[in-house]
C-alpha positions as CSV (number, residue, x, y, z in Angstrom):
1,M,-0.1,0.0,0.1
2,L,1.3,3.5,-0.9
3,K,0.9,6.5,1.5
4,N,1.5,10.0,0.2
5,V,4.0,12.3,1.8
6,V,2.1,15.7,1.7
7,L,3.0,19.2,2.7
8,E,0.3,19.8,5.2
9,P,-1.8,23.0,5.0
10,M,-0.6,25.5,7.5
11,E,-2.3,28.4,9.3
12,S,0.3,30.8,8.0
13,E,-0.3,32.9,5.0
14,A,2.5,31.2,3.1
15,G,1.1,29.8,-0.3
16,E,4.3,28.6,-1.9
17,F,7.4,26.7,-0.5
18,T,10.7,25.7,-1.9
19,V,12.1,22.3,-1.3
20,L,15.6,22.9,0.3
21,F,16.8,19.3,0.7
22,W,15.7,15.7,1.4
23,K,17.1,14.1,4.6
24,V,16.5,10.6,3.2
25,E,17.0,9.0,-0.2
26,Q,14.6,7.0,-2.4
27,G,14.7,3.4,-1.2
28,D,15.5,4.3,2.5
29,S,13.4,2.8,5.2
30,V,11.6,5.3,7.4
31,S,9.6,5.3,10.7
32,E,6.5,7.3,11.4
33,G,7.6,10.8,12.4
34,D,11.0,10.6,10.9
35,E,12.2,13.9,9.2
36,L,12.0,13.5,5.4
37,L,12.7,16.9,4.0
38,V,13.0,20.5,4.7
39,V,11.0,23.2,2.9
40,E,11.2,27.0,3.1
41,S,8.2,29.4,2.9
42,G,8.5,31.8,0.1
43,E,7.2,34.9,1.9
44,E,8.4,34.3,5.5
45,K,11.7,32.6,4.7
46,T,10.9,30.0,7.5
47,A,12.3,26.5,7.3
48,L,9.8,23.7,8.0
49,T,10.4,19.9,8.3
50,V,8.0,17.5,6.7
51,L,7.7,14.2,8.7
52,A,7.0,10.7,7.6
53,P,3.2,9.9,8.0
54,C,3.9,6.2,8.5
55,A,6.6,3.6,8.6
56,G,7.8,2.0,5.4
57,V,10.2,2.5,2.4
58,L,10.4,5.8,0.6
59,V,9.7,4.6,-3.0
60,E,9.2,7.8,-4.8
61,I,10.4,11.4,-4.6
62,S,8.0,13.5,-6.6
63,E,9.5,17.0,-5.8
64,G,13.3,17.5,-5.7
65,E,15.5,20.2,-4.5
66,D,14.5,23.8,-5.5
67,S,11.0,22.6,-6.5
68,K,8.2,25.1,-5.8
69,V,5.4,23.3,-3.9
70,A,2.1,24.4,-2.2
71,P,0.3,23.0,0.9
72,G,-1.5,19.8,0.1
73,E,0.8,18.9,-2.7
74,V,2.3,15.3,-2.8
75,L,6.1,15.3,-2.3
76,G,6.7,11.6,-2.4
77,R,5.3,8.2,-1.5
78,I,6.0,5.6,1.1
79,E,5.3,1.9,0.6
80,T,3.9,0.5,3.9
81,A,4.2,-3.2,4.9
């Protein structure tokens, strides 16, 4: 089963984010709550960490470094056991 890694909607006004870097690589095993990647808000220049929503293997990275992403957008996929 695949679970999407999503940039969760925030209460801030930031509408666009930039992917700074991934802390894990495609094919890595992750646990729920692990830090997967860091994004920066366009307006506020605040760095935020996106956490793994579940345990499994990161099988897809949809948005790489320097990609512009919006809240709710799928950033990658984790295959669960």
